[in-house]
LUMZASE-976744 format. One record per residue (C-alpha): residue number from 1; residue in one letter; x, y, z. Coordinates in pm, 1 decimal. Each point is the difference from the previous one (the first is absolute). Layout:
// LUMZASE-976744
 pos code        x        y        z
 NUM    a        X        Y        Z
...
//
This chain:
// LUMZASE-976744
 pos code        x        y        z
   1    m  -4259.1   4314.6   7699.7
   2    q   -262.8    192.4   -201.0
   3    a   -256.2   -189.2    201.4
   4    i    143.4    121.7    323.0
   5    l     -5.4    358.4   -101.5
   6    t   -357.7    -33.0   -119.2
   7    s   -115.3   -157.7    327.2
   8    l    177.5    275.8    200.2
   9    r   -150.0    285.0   -183.1
  10    l   -347.7   -165.9     23.8
  11    l     60.7    -48.5    381.5
  12    a    100.2    368.7     36.1
  13    v   -319.7    108.3   -171.0
  14    l   -215.2   -214.4    222.9
  15    v    175.7    142.0    312.6
  16    c    -57.5    354.3   -107.8
  17    l   -378.8    -71.6    -54.9
  18    q    -36.5   -132.8    367.6
  19    p   -142.0    228.0    264.1
  20    s    261.7    114.1    252.0
  21    h   -160.9   -194.6    284.2
  22    a     20.3   -328.1   -207.3
  23    l    358.7     53.9    -73.2
  24    a     63.7     -3.5    384.5
  25    t   -154.2   -350.4     33.3
  26    e     27.8   -198.9   -309.4
  27    l    315.2   -184.4   -125.4
  28    l    129.2     12.7   -341.6
  29    p    -15.1   -309.5   -208.1
  30    l    338.4   -175.8    -41.9
  31    q    -63.6   -337.8   -145.6
  32    p    -82.4    130.3   -347.6
  33    l    330.1    189.2     -0.5
  34    i    193.7   -302.2     93.2
  35    d   -168.6   -213.6   -259.3
  36    a     71.7    265.5   -262.2
  37    t    374.9      6.0     81.3
  38    d    209.0   -201.5   -242.5
  39    d    258.1   -253.2     98.8
  40    g    324.9    175.1    114.1
  41    e   -166.5    342.0     12.7
  42    t    -24.9    250.3    299.4
  43    l   -334.4    108.8    146.2
  44    l     86.1    326.6    185.7
  45    l   -291.4     93.7    217.0
  46    s    -97.5    350.1     67.5
  47    a    -59.8    121.9    354.1
  48    g   -318.0   -145.4    147.0
  49    r   -178.0   -293.9    160.1
  50    y    -68.4   -292.7   -232.1
  51    a   -227.2   -293.3     57.3
  52    g    125.5   -353.1     95.1
  53    p      5.6   -294.3     -0.3
  54    v    176.8    -30.2   -327.9
  55    i    178.8   -274.8   -187.5
  56    i    323.9     38.3   -187.7
  57    d     34.7   -311.0   -224.3
  58    h    261.3    114.4   -250.7
  59    p    350.7    158.9     30.2
  60    m    -24.0    378.7     47.2
  61    i    117.9    283.6    222.6
  62    l   -272.2    144.5    235.0
  63    d    155.4    326.8    145.3
  64    g   -187.5    222.9    256.9
  65    n    265.9    275.1    -23.3
  66    g    -40.7     35.8    375.5
  67    e   -344.0    154.5    -37.7
  68    a   -244.8   -268.3    -89.9
  69    t   -194.9   -215.5    241.4
  70    i   -169.5   -318.6    -69.0
  71    d   -297.6    -73.8    235.8
  72    a   -149.0   -333.1      8.6
  73    g   -304.8    125.8    193.2
  74    g     24.8   -271.4    271.8
  75    k    -42.5   -285.2   -238.3
  76    g    265.2   -257.7   -101.5
  77    t    341.8     58.1   -120.5
  78    v    102.5    343.0   -133.9
  79    i    230.5   -136.8   -279.5
  80    l     23.5   -354.0   -126.7
  81    l    318.4    -33.8   -190.3
  82    d    -47.4   -314.0   -207.8
  83    t    285.8     35.1   -255.9
  84    d    370.1     -2.4    -51.5
  85    g    224.5    288.4    -55.8
  86    a   -224.2    287.3    131.1
  87    t     79.8    295.3    233.9
  88    i   -209.9    176.8    251.9
  89    r    152.7    309.7    149.4
  90    n    -59.5    331.8    166.3
  91    l   -359.0    -77.6    104.2
  92    h   -213.3     48.4    317.6
  93    l   -200.9   -328.1     42.9
  94    t   -257.0    -13.2    262.7
  95    n   -324.4   -129.4    132.7
  96    s      7.5   -372.7    -78.9
  97    g   -259.2   -250.9    122.9
  98    e     20.2   -181.3    335.5
  99    s     -4.8   -361.8    -98.5
 100    h    291.2   -221.9    131.2
 101    n   -125.1   -285.0   -195.2
 102    d     22.3    199.0   -326.6
 103    i    320.8    161.2    102.7
 104    d   -131.4    336.5    -84.6
 105    s    317.5    204.5    -60.0
 106    a    130.4    309.5   -167.2
 107    i    166.7   -213.3   -249.7
 108    q    -15.0   -367.5    -88.0
 109    v    279.4   -119.4   -214.7
 110    r    -47.7   -298.9   -214.8
 111    g    285.6     23.2   -245.1
 112    k    374.9     39.8    -73.3
 113    f    253.1    278.9    -46.1
 114    n   -243.6    273.0    121.6
 115    v    129.8    317.1    186.8
 116    i   -213.7    148.9    286.3
 117    k    170.7    309.8    131.8
 118    d    -53.1    338.9    169.0
 119    n   -358.8    -55.1     81.2
 120    k   -182.1    115.0    321.6
 121    i   -235.8   -262.1    132.6
 122    d   -236.6     60.3    282.0
 123    n   -330.4   -124.3    122.4
 124    c     47.0   -329.9   -186.4
 125    l    -38.0   -331.7    188.0
 126    f    305.1   -147.8   -159.0
 127    g    251.7    195.3   -165.4
 128    i    191.5   -184.3   -289.1
 129    d    -88.4   -371.4    -46.6
 130    l    222.3   -216.1   -239.6
 131    q   -134.4   -347.4    -75.0
 132    q    185.6   -228.5   -217.1
 133    s    198.8    294.2   -133.0
 134    e    356.0     20.6    -87.9
 135    n    274.4    254.1    -83.1
 136    n   -207.1    293.8    111.9
 137    i    125.5    324.8    176.4
 138    v   -184.7    164.5    278.6
 139    r    192.2    326.2     94.9
 140    r    -43.5    308.7    204.6
 141    n   -365.3    -39.0     65.0
 142    s   -164.9    138.1    314.9
 143    i   -251.5   -249.2    144.0
 144    s   -247.0     -0.2    290.1
 145    s   -299.9   -225.1     54.4
 146    k   -351.8     95.1    128.3
 147    d    -55.8    134.7    345.9
 148    f    -82.7   -341.8    152.6
 149    e    137.4   -183.5    299.6
 150    l    336.6   -136.4    -71.6
 151    g    -95.3   -362.0    -71.6
 152    q   -293.4    114.6   -217.1
 153    r    209.0    199.2   -234.7
 154    g    140.6   -129.3   -325.9
 155    d    364.0    -69.3    -88.6
 156    a    205.9    288.9   -144.7
 157    i    185.8   -221.8   -251.9
 158    r    -91.7   -366.5    -54.8
 159    l    188.4   -256.8   -201.7
 160    w   -173.6   -323.5    -79.7
 161    y    184.4   -266.8   -211.9
 162    s    195.7    309.1   -151.1
 163    f    366.4    -23.1    -94.3
 164    d    296.3    244.2    -90.6
 165    n   -187.2    305.8     93.9
 166    k    158.4    308.4    147.3
 167    i   -168.0    193.6    275.0
 168    l    196.0    317.2     49.5
 169    d      4.7    320.0    198.0
 170    n   -370.6     -9.5     95.1
 171    t   -143.6    177.5    296.4
 172    i   -260.1   -193.7    198.1
 173    t   -206.8    112.5    308.4
 174    d   -322.9   -108.5    177.0
 175    s    -31.8   -328.5   -191.3
 176    r     17.5   -356.3    112.6
 177    d    291.7   -187.4   -161.4
 178    t    236.2    -17.8   -297.7
 179    v    -17.5   -373.9    -66.7
 180    g    142.8   -256.1   -230.0
 181    w   -166.9   -341.6    -51.6
 182    y    167.9   -264.7   -207.1
 183    s    207.4    268.4   -163.8
 184    a    371.8    -22.6    -93.9
 185    n    285.6    197.7   -140.0
 186    n   -151.5    342.4    110.9
 187    i    189.5    305.3     92.5
 188    i   -134.7    208.0    297.2
 189    r    218.5    307.1     33.4
 190    g    -27.7    345.8    138.3
 191    n   -348.0     -4.4    123.5
 192    r   -131.3    178.4    309.3
 193    a   -292.2   -145.4    209.2
 194    t   -164.4    152.7    307.3
 195    n   -303.6    -50.6    218.1
 196    s    -64.0   -337.6   -152.1
 197    r    -15.3   -365.5    117.0
 198    y    273.2   -201.0   -183.2
 199    s    238.7    236.2   -175.3
 200    l     95.1   -313.6   -205.7
 201    h   -133.9   -346.3     14.4
 202    f    101.4   -301.9   -209.9
 203    m   -179.3   -339.9    -12.4
 204    y    163.7   -282.0   -215.7
 205    s    194.6    266.1   -189.7
 206    k    367.9    -82.9    -85.7
 207    y    297.8    169.8   -148.1
 208    n   -115.9    364.2     71.8
 209    l    225.5    290.1     75.2
 210    v   -107.1    259.0    264.6
 211    e    227.1    286.4     52.4
 212    n     22.4    380.5     87.1
 213    n   -352.7     12.4    141.7
 214    y   -117.2    217.8    294.4
 215    y   -270.9   -172.7    212.4
 216    v    -87.4    211.0    312.3
 217    n   -308.9    -15.5    223.9
 218    n   -158.1   -314.4   -133.5
 219    s   -114.4   -297.2    200.6
 220    v    255.7   -229.9   -164.7
 221    g    297.2    100.5   -203.4
 222    i     78.2   -292.5   -231.9
 223    f   -134.4   -357.8     43.4
 224    l    115.3   -293.9   -208.9
 225    m   -202.8   -324.2     13.2
 226    y    106.7   -304.8   -211.7
 227    s    193.8    231.8   -228.4
 228    d    356.2   -120.9    -62.4
 229    s    301.8    162.9   -149.1
 230    v    -99.8    357.3     64.2
 231    v    243.0    274.1     46.2
 232    l    -74.1    278.6    256.0
 233    r    248.3    285.3    -31.2
 234    n     36.3    364.5    114.0
 235    n   -349.4     24.6    148.3
 236    h    -88.5    239.9    274.9
 237    i   -270.6   -138.6    216.3
 238    a   -109.7    183.7    330.2
 239    h   -299.5     28.4    245.6
 240    a   -174.7   -329.7    -60.2
 241    a    -89.0     33.8    367.2
 242    g   -356.2   -148.9     44.0
 243    p    -82.1   -319.4    196.3
 244    t    108.4   -203.2   -294.8
 245    g    258.3    248.5   -141.4
 246    v    285.1   -167.1   -180.3
 247    g    271.3    165.7   -206.1
 248    i     88.8   -311.3   -230.8
 249    g   -167.0   -336.6     59.3
 250    f     72.6   -340.6   -164.6
 251    k   -211.7   -315.7      4.1
 252    e    126.0   -318.8   -164.7
 253    t    217.0    208.0   -239.6
 254    s    338.0    -99.0   -120.2
 255    d    319.7    108.0   -183.1
 256    l    -41.5    363.0     88.4
 257    v    239.9    300.3    -14.5
 258    i    -70.9    264.8    253.4
 259    e    266.2    273.5     -8.4
 260    n     42.2    362.7     90.4
 261    n   -353.6     57.5    132.5
 262    e    -91.7    222.9    281.4
 263    v   -269.6   -129.8    237.8
 264    l    -91.6    246.3    260.3
 265    y   -243.0     75.1    284.3
 266    c   -228.0   -320.8    -70.7
 267    a   -150.4   -214.6    251.8
 268    t    199.7   -287.2   -151.5
 269    g    291.8     75.3   -229.6
 270    l     36.1   -346.9   -171.9
 271    y   -248.8   -278.4     33.8
 272    i    118.8   -353.1    -96.8
 273    d   -234.9   -292.4    -29.5
 274    v    132.0   -326.6   -129.8
 275    s    224.2    180.2   -247.4
 276    p    200.9   -114.6   -198.6
 277    f   -244.7   -279.9    -66.1
 278    q    154.2   -191.7   -292.9
 279    p    277.2   -256.6     88.5
 280    d    359.1    117.3    -57.8
 281    t    -76.3    363.8    -44.5
 282    t     85.1    314.0    201.0
 283    n   -137.9    338.9     57.0
 284    r    282.9    264.3     -1.6
 285    f    -18.3    313.7    216.2
 286    n    283.4    243.4    -60.2
 287    n     77.5    355.9     99.0
 288    n   -364.6     75.3    131.8
 289    l    -70.8    247.8    274.2
 290    v   -262.7   -123.2    246.9
 291    a    -37.0    271.5    257.9
 292    y   -248.0    140.0    265.0
 293    n   -246.2   -274.2    -46.3
 294    g   -187.9   -168.4    291.0
 295    i    140.5   -338.6   -119.5
 296    g    286.4     -9.9   -237.3
 297    i    -48.7   -348.6   -134.8
 298    r   -283.2   -238.4     94.8
 299    f     43.6   -366.5    -90.4
 300    l   -323.0   -172.7     11.8
 301    n    188.0   -331.2     48.1
 302    d    328.7   -158.2     50.2
 303    w    124.8      7.0   -350.9
 304    t    317.2     -0.7   -211.9
 305    g    130.9    116.2   -342.8
 306    n     16.9    375.8     58.6
 307    i    340.1    181.2    -40.8
 308    f     40.3    337.5    173.7
 309    k    306.4    179.8    -82.6
 310    k    110.3    370.5     58.0
 311    n   -349.9    108.6    117.8
 312    q    -55.6    255.6    263.9
 313    f   -241.7    -62.1    286.2
 314    v    -18.9    324.7    173.7
 315    d   -209.7     87.4    318.3
 316    n   -277.0   -248.3    -49.1
 317    l   -188.6    -47.3    323.8
 318    t     56.6   -370.6    -42.8
 319    q    259.8    -98.7   -266.4
 320    i   -127.0   -357.5    -80.1
 321    i   -259.9   -243.1    124.1
 322    v    -95.9   -352.3    -93.4
 323    s   -354.8   -119.6     82.0
 324    g    -15.2   -328.0    201.0
 325    g    324.0     51.8    196.6
 326    k    233.2   -118.5   -272.5
 327    t    315.9    140.4   -161.8
 328    a     87.7    209.2   -297.0
 329    n    363.8   -122.5     10.5
 330    r    -50.8   -258.0   -272.2
 331    n     13.5    293.4   -244.5
 332    i    338.6    170.2    -85.4
 333    w     73.8    326.0    173.6
 334    e    337.8    164.6   -120.3
 335    g    141.0    355.4     33.7
 336    n   -330.3    170.5    113.5
 337    y      4.2    321.5    208.3
 338    w   -203.2    -45.9    322.0
 339    s    -58.3    317.7    196.0
 340    d    -36.3   -187.9    320.3
 341    f    331.0   -179.5    -30.6
 342    g    208.4     55.1    309.7
 343    g    336.7   -119.1   -125.9
 344    f    320.9    166.3    -86.4
 345    d    230.7     48.1   -300.8
 346    e    345.3     32.7    141.8
 347    d    179.5    -72.9   -325.8
 348    k   -198.1    268.3   -187.4
 349    d    -85.0   -229.8   -283.6
 350    g   -362.3     90.2     -6.7
 351    v   -103.5   -349.5    134.3
 352    g   -104.3    -77.8    353.7
 353    d    260.0   -196.0    208.0
 354    t   -279.3   -222.2    130.0
 355    p   -314.2   -147.4   -175.6
 356    y   -328.7    180.2     36.8
 357    e   -228.5   -242.3    176.5
 358    l   -377.9     53.7     75.2
 359    f   -148.0   -213.5    263.4
 360    v   -366.7    -73.3     90.2
 361    y    -85.8    109.6    360.5
 362    a   -313.9     91.9    183.0
 363    d   -134.6    182.7   -295.3
 364    r   -108.2   -342.8   -124.1
 365    l   -320.4     88.1    186.3
 366    w   -112.1    269.0   -225.2
 367    q    110.6   -184.2   -313.9
 368    d   -202.8   -296.5     68.8
 369    n   -315.5    164.9    149.7
 370    h   -164.4    259.5   -232.4
 371    y   -177.1    174.8    273.6
 372    a    323.9     60.2    189.0
 373    q    147.3    169.7   -292.0
 374    f   -199.6    299.5    108.1
 375    f    225.7     28.2    301.8
 376    k    330.3    -15.6   -195.3
 377    g    211.3    279.4    128.4
 378    s   -189.2     23.4    318.3
 379    p    194.8     18.5    336.0
 380    m   -126.4   -339.4    115.2
 381    l    128.2   -181.6   -317.2
 382    e    322.3    206.3     -5.2
 383    v     71.6    -85.4    366.1
 384    l    -60.4   -378.6    -79.5
 385    d    232.5      6.7   -296.5
 386    f    261.7    188.6    202.0
 387    l     -4.1   -256.3    277.2
 388    e      8.0   -286.6   -230.4
 389    r    305.6    133.0   -178.3
 390    l    166.0     77.6    343.4
 391    a    -66.6   -346.3    144.2
 392    p   -174.0   -230.1   -260.1
 393    f   -205.8   -276.1    160.5
 394    s     92.2   -221.0   -294.7
 395    k    236.8     10.9   -276.3
 396    p   -124.1    253.0   -262.0
 397    d    -47.6   -109.9   -360.7
 398    l    234.7    135.3   -264.6
 399    l   -206.0    175.4   -255.5
 400    v    255.0    149.9   -231.5
 401    r    376.1    -21.2    -25.9
 402    d    191.8    244.1   -242.6
 403    e    358.9   -114.9     10.3
 404    k    143.1    323.3   -151.8
 405    p   -238.5    289.5     83.7
 406    s     79.2    329.9   -162.0
 407    m     94.9    286.8    219.9
 408    r    -96.2    256.8   -265.5
 409    q   -314.4    116.1   -151.3
 410    l      6.3     39.2   -372.1
 411    a    -15.4    366.4    -73.4
 412    k   -209.6    -40.9   -322.3
 413    l   -282.8   -171.6    189.0
 414    e    -18.5    216.2    312.8
 415    y   -334.5    141.6     62.1
 416    k     59.9    372.3     -0.3
 417    e   -196.5    227.3    224.9
 418    e    -98.7    212.7   -302.4
 419    q   -164.9   -306.8   -160.5
 420    k   -194.3    -66.5    312.1
 421    e   -123.8    359.6    -10.1
 422    k    -89.5    -29.1   -362.8
 423    d   -205.8   -316.7     88.6
 424    s   -170.5    174.6    274.3
 425    l    -81.5    304.8   -206.0
 426    q   -126.2   -219.5   -285.5
 427    l   -241.0   -180.1    245.2
 428    l   -127.3    327.3    131.0
 429    r    -64.2    137.8   -343.6
 430    e   -190.9   -313.4    -99.6
 431    s   -209.0      0.9    320.2
 432    l   -102.0    357.0    -52.7
 433    g    -74.1    -43.2   -369.4
 434    r   -238.9   -301.4     55.4
//
């Protein structure tokens, strides 16, 4: 501790001797202060701008008190955290390098039981990169990438072969993805992501919990690829509305629980490709609200093993499509609410007296021909669809049959108008602030 005080006094003397114009441009040295901090001790930085890159290779607390900036000068990673049991908090981290190969980041984590919280990260290619790191906590950080085209930015938070970490309450904007590769048993909770590409993308990452996240105005909400036994719960996903916009997507992914999520105003609400993939497994969709999307659910193929119970499919332009002219009826549909159901409930038990049935008519044209999708909703296709339903030239194909459709929307999942206004105001603020 005495060494720290001596170093700080010497630093203060050197700063006072600098001309005023030099103070405006030169960064204060930080690595000597880190090296002089004993294990378990706290280095509380005074207000100012400090020079990175720096390496923390022993357990300590680095605290910027909300007033200190570490600037890497456009080279490398701002902080390399190569230890166990350290804390980085209350800092402004900025100006990393631009190398994707080196994963130039605000913080690279290579250890266990570290805490990274309450930091502001901007103008850094990648935000927080965890590689072969376990039992770390990443909480309440504000993260944005460099001002590059979307595909050239780095990931806000990146997990690589990393297990049992908690990613909590972070705010992400203008980045590329939050991504997990070969990473299991992580908790992704309470995060907000806007103006990015994939709000969350898992590759070969099993047994993760994703809940209470807010993902709005990104190209894709959540996409799971080859990532089994994941739980998606209570997430709000909206406005993934680009040409490839997807609320939640699944590719060759099995044994999932998808419950109490809101998927709203996306080009495609749910995208299902050969899922579940593993034999004798199911994917269970319960109590989700899929509303106001161009397509409610897109099945890429005729598949089975998905169980849909007590979901709400509300005012999607097209509720369900299956590419290739097949059926989605090999899955289980039970007790879902369908806004386009035309049946009655004479006994007032909350269940339709007749099944909900969805057939494929002339709108097959726009589903099979990508160029014809542009004309979906046009008078020409709508007239063809009406005539086909009125007097079909051939027997229509049954796409979905729900034997006991619900006649009531679940109040707790209704998309309130005030929430819609909040989303619109949030998007407006973000567009004006960029």
